[in-house]
Backbone bond lengths (Angstrom), bond angles and torsions (degrees), N, CA, C in turn:
res aa  C-N    CA-C-N  psi(-1)  N-CA   C-N-CA  omega(-1)  CA-C   N-CA-C  phi
1 M - - - 1.406 - - 1.528 107.30 -
2 S 1.344 121.00 -34.78 1.490 119.42 -175.76 1.452 110.17 -69.91
3 R 1.344 122.27 -24.27 1.432 118.34 177.22 1.491 114.82 -70.20
4 G 1.351 117.33 -31.46 1.434 122.26 177.44 1.511 108.82 -66.78
5 V 1.279 118.20 -43.76 1.482 123.88 179.18 1.557 108.72 -61.41
6 T 1.304 119.02 -44.91 1.393 121.41 -176.79 1.538 110.77 -66.08
7 Y 1.322 115.87 -39.53 1.476 120.30 179.61 1.539 108.37 -63.50
8 V 1.339 117.57 -47.39 1.525 119.24 -176.21 1.534 106.34 -63.70
9 R 1.321 120.92 -35.40 1.436 124.00 -176.04 1.523 109.17 -68.50
10 K 1.327 117.99 -45.21 1.479 120.99 176.74 1.521 112.45 -62.06
11 E 1.284 116.53 -39.08 1.473 120.22 -177.22 1.526 109.56 -66.21
12 I 1.386 118.41 -42.52 1.460 120.38 178.46 1.492 110.22 -63.99
13 V 1.353 121.83 -41.52 1.402 124.19 -178.10 1.550 110.78 -67.61
14 S 1.272 117.92 -40.48 1.461 120.40 178.89 1.521 111.45 -65.90
15 K 1.293 120.10 -37.34 1.449 124.57 177.90 1.545 109.88 -71.06
16 G 1.309 115.15 -35.37 1.465 116.30 -179.69 1.504 112.43 -71.74
17 V 1.277 117.87 -32.33 1.517 120.93 178.83 1.595 107.93 -68.78
18 G 1.260 115.35 -45.76 1.390 119.37 -179.78 1.559 111.77 -65.32
19 F 1.267 119.71 -38.44 1.439 120.25 -179.99 1.516 110.77 -70.16
20 G 1.363 116.25 -35.29 1.463 123.31 -179.92 1.581 111.08 -63.01
21 S 1.353 110.17 -43.17 1.462 116.35 177.80 1.478 113.07 -63.36
22 A 1.395 118.38 -45.19 1.459 126.13 -178.79 1.517 110.60 -63.85
23 L 1.272 113.64 -39.12 1.478 119.32 179.52 1.552 110.20 -67.59
24 A 1.343 114.91 -47.45 1.523 118.72 -179.83 1.557 108.21 -60.12
25 I 1.369 119.24 -43.00 1.420 120.11 -174.97 1.521 111.17 -67.41
26 A 1.394 116.36 -38.08 1.440 120.47 -179.76 1.576 107.36 -70.25
27 I 1.236 122.56 -43.75 1.504 121.50 -178.64 1.559 107.15 -65.11
28 S 1.407 116.75 -46.92 1.486 116.89 -178.80 1.521 112.74 -60.98
29 F 1.283 116.94 -44.81 1.536 116.14 -174.65 1.539 104.97 -69.92
30 T 1.287 123.89 -41.17 1.489 122.60 174.82 1.479 113.42 -55.25
31 T 1.275 116.22 -41.53 1.484 120.32 -175.86 1.533 112.53 -81.53
32 H 1.338 122.63 -44.14 1.319 124.42 -172.24 1.473 114.51 -105.11
33 K 1.362 121.13 -16.15 1.448 123.59 -179.06 1.531 112.90 57.42
34 S 1.358 118.64 40.45 1.337 124.94 -172.92 1.544 113.04 -138.27
35 I 1.266 122.56 118.79 1.489 123.36 -179.21 1.533 111.75 -63.91
36 I 1.373 114.25 -38.77 1.472 115.05 -178.79 1.469 114.27 -63.32
37 W 1.397 117.79 -45.33 1.452 123.60 172.96 1.507 112.92 -59.54
38 A 1.322 118.86 -39.15 1.429 124.98 179.79 1.641 108.30 -60.15
39 I 1.348 111.96 -48.44 1.511 117.45 178.26 1.523 109.51 -61.85
40 I 1.307 120.98 -47.68 1.443 121.74 179.02 1.521 111.75 -59.52
41 H 1.238 117.28 -46.11 1.458 123.42 -177.95 1.578 111.57 -67.24
42 G 1.340 111.62 -33.15 1.477 118.80 177.70 1.545 109.60 -65.55
43 F 1.304 113.77 -36.22 1.476 121.99 179.69 1.552 112.10 -61.99
44 F 1.410 112.30 -40.74 1.449 120.31 179.48 1.603 114.13 -86.51
45 S 1.306 114.05 -9.23 1.438 127.24 -178.17 1.521 113.19 24.85
46 W 1.262 121.63 -104.18 1.482 125.57 -167.81 1.488 109.68 -58.61
47 L 1.335 121.42 -36.87 1.419 122.55 175.80 1.489 111.13 -53.91
48 Y 1.330 117.79 -46.64 1.537 118.31 -173.66 1.557 103.69 -74.98
49 V 1.274 120.59 -35.37 1.546 119.92 -179.76 1.442 109.70 -61.68
50 I 1.300 120.64 -43.49 1.448 124.06 177.87 1.546 112.61 -64.05
51 Y 1.439 112.07 -47.19 1.459 116.36 175.82 1.583 114.16 -55.72
52 Y 1.332 112.44 -41.36 1.446 118.29 -177.22 1.590 110.13 -65.67
53 A 1.334 111.66 -43.85 1.440 118.01 178.70 1.518 115.65 -61.51
54 L 1.383 113.37 -36.04 1.521 119.39 178.90 1.504 112.61 -75.48
55 T 1.383 116.37 -29.94 1.473 116.12 -172.58 1.491 110.03 -96.77
56 R 1.333 123.14 -6.37 1.481 122.25 178.64 1.450 112.22 -100.82
């Protein structure tokens, strides 16, 4: 049973990281219109999303 729980947990974490990066890139590109900034913000993903939410 513990293997199933571990698998589900890893699956949720991997999808969360991907969604955070995509969200950060979309917000960044919409705000700054710059691919370079979008890549940088995608690297920081959830940190940038939280920063954006707190400052807007």
